[in-house]
N, C-alpha and C positions, 0 to 999 in steps of 0.2 A: 504410557509415557505422559508426564505431567502436562506438556504443552498441548498434546492432542486432547487429553481429557478436559483441560481448561476451555479450549475453544469449542469443543463439542457442547459443553455446558453453556457457553456464551452464545451459541448460535441464534437462539430465538431473540435474545435481548439485542444482539448486534444487528440482527435483521431489522428490528424496529428502528434502529439508528439509520440504516440504509433506506428504509421506507420513508423516513422523514426527509432525507436528502432528495429522494426521487420526487417528493411531493412539493418541494420548495425551489427557490431560486438556485440552490446548489446544483441541481440537475443541469441547468443551462451553463452555469459558470464552469463546472468541471468538463462538460462536453466541449465547450469552446477552447478551454485550456489544452485538453488532450489533442483535439484536432489540429490546433495551431502548432503542435510539436511533433505530429506524426508524419510530416513530409507532404510532398505535393501529389503523391499518387492518388488516384480515385479510390474512395473507400471500398467499393466493390472489388477492387483489384488488390486490396491490402489485407494480408493475413496477420491478425493480431493475437498474441498469446497474453491472456490476463492471468498472472501468477498470484496465488493467494486471493482468489476472487471473493472469498468470504460469502456474504449474502448477495453477491453479484452486481454491485453498483457499477463498476467500470464495464463489465461485460454487457450489461443492459444498455447503458447510454451509448456504447460504441456500436452495438448491434443495431440500435435505433437509428444511428447515423449511417448505417449501410456497410460497416466493416465486416469482414469475415472473422468471427471471433471464436477462439477456443479458450475456455475458462477452466482453470484447475484449482483445486484446493485439497488440503491434507485430510479434511474431515468430511465424512458423509453427510453429517447434519447440516453443515454450512451449504453444501451443494443442494440439499433438499430445500433449504430456505431460498437459495438463489433462484432455483427453478420456479418456485412459487412467486417470487418477486418479479420475475421476468414476464410472467403471464403469457400473452400471445407470442412474445419474442423467444420464449424458451426453446422452441423447435428450431430456431435459426442459429442457436449457439451450441457449440460442441462442448459438453461438460465432461470433465474427467477428474477422478480422484487420484491425486499424485503428490509426491513429495517435491517441494520446490528445489531441493538440493540434489535430487536424482530424477531428472526428467527422462521420460522414455521416448521422446521425439527424436527423429533423425536430425543430423547436423543440417544447418542452413534451411530450416523449415519455414520460419516466420519473417515477415517484413518488419514487425515491431513486437517488442515485449514490454508490457506495462505492469506495474505493481504499486501497491499503496500500503504503507504501515505494516510491512512484512519483514523486511530484512533484519531489523533490530531484534526480532523474536526468534531468529534461527540459531541453531546450535553451531552450524558451520556456514556462515554467510559468505566467506570467500569461495567456498566450493559452489555455493548457489550462484554467485556471479559468473563463475566459470561455465556453469550449465546454461545460464541465460544467454551468455554471449555465444556459446556453441550452437544453440538452436536458431540464432539470428542469421539471416541471409547477409551476404556482403552488401554493404550500403544500408543495412537495416539499423533501426534505432531502438535503444533501450531507454525507457522512461521509468524511473524509480522515485516515487514520492515517499519520504520518510522523515524522521526527526530523531533527536537524541532522547527518546523516550526512556524514562526512569533513570536518567543520568544523575538525577538529584539524590539517588541512593548512595552515590559515591563521591559527591562533590558538595561541600558545605555551602558555597555560594549559590549553586543551583537549587539546593534545598531551601534556602531563604526565598529565592524567586518562586519556587513551587508553592511555598506557604503563602506568598503574596497573591498568587493566582487563586488559591482557595478562598482567601479573604475577599478578593475582588468579586468572585462569583457569588459569594454570600451577600455582599453589599448590594450587588445588582439584582439579587433575588433570581438568579438563573439556576438551571440544573447543573449540579456539579458532576462532571463526567467521570471523575475518579470514584466518588462515593457510589455511583451507580454500578460499579463493578465490584467483584470480590477482590478488594485491594490486597489482602494478605496473600492470596493465591498468586495474583499477578506479580507482586513484588518478589515472591519466592522464585518464580520463573525468571524474572528480570535479573536477579542476583546470580543466576547460573549461566545465562547466555552471555557471550563475549562482548557484544556491542553496547551494552548498558554502561560499560566502563570507558568507552572510547569516544573521543570528540570527533564528531562528524560534521560536514561531509568530507573532510580532508582524507579520512581513511578510505572512503569510497573511491575518490579520485586516484589514490595511490594503487589500490587493488585493481581497478579497471584499467589503469595505465599499464599494468603488467600483462594484460590479457590480449595484447595486440589489437586493440580497438584503434580506430583512426583518430578519434578525439573524445575527450571527456570534459564536461563542464558541469558546474553546479549553479542552479538558480536558488540562492539562499533566501529569497523573499517570495517564493512561490505561494506561501501561505496567505499573503495579502490579497492574492487574486482569486482564491477559491474558498477560503474559510468564511463561515458565517460569523456574525458578531459574538454569538455564544461560544463558538470554538476559539475565537481570539481571546476571549476572557478566560476560558479554561486553560488554554495552552500557551499563553504569551511567553512563558519561560522556555518553551520547547518549540520554537518556530519550525514549521515544516519546510524542508528544502526539496528541490527536484534535481536528481542526477540524470544527466543526458549523456549517453554514450553512443557514438556512431561506429559501426563495425566497418 
């Protein structure tokens, strides 16, 4: 499968990105943002599922904060990188290789589900949302951070904004996060998955609203609170939003 092959190949490079986040101010910013949205329960009493953990960033900072963390990813290589990045915390996190669209957990298992930059990359994101809500306990919260990644492949205005981002990064002499990836392979995948064509987060609110959740809202400026200056320069045309759904 193209998606699995791509992310298996990206595991080491993506892990370096997460290592950078763990070594900088991003670690604190993200930890505070997550904790502020996870509700009032004590961390040690809160079971959190990190879906699409990748090299483990969310799993690591949440385990560090005392949460009971289960982390799943589709690729074995990503989980290997995540365990290495977790260091002494690796043993406190339950790691599982799993498809985000077909979870093997029982209904009502977790107090919270978290994810970052995953939904857009799924072949059946609506099914994935159904699974994520299913494994949430009543009163549990879903936190999904994502963006309209690669929407510029289907929208002329977004393409112009994307090109402006590339020019800005070059002018500021920053690392271009798109050039650092296999652009051709990623764009090929983006053209095949459904969410590249869809304006979000309106789609997310609509889908989750049909899944019998108590409430759904979107924080469309979440990126301003957690992104580094380099990320802002790279992705200004694709601001990251946060979807919050309470079951």
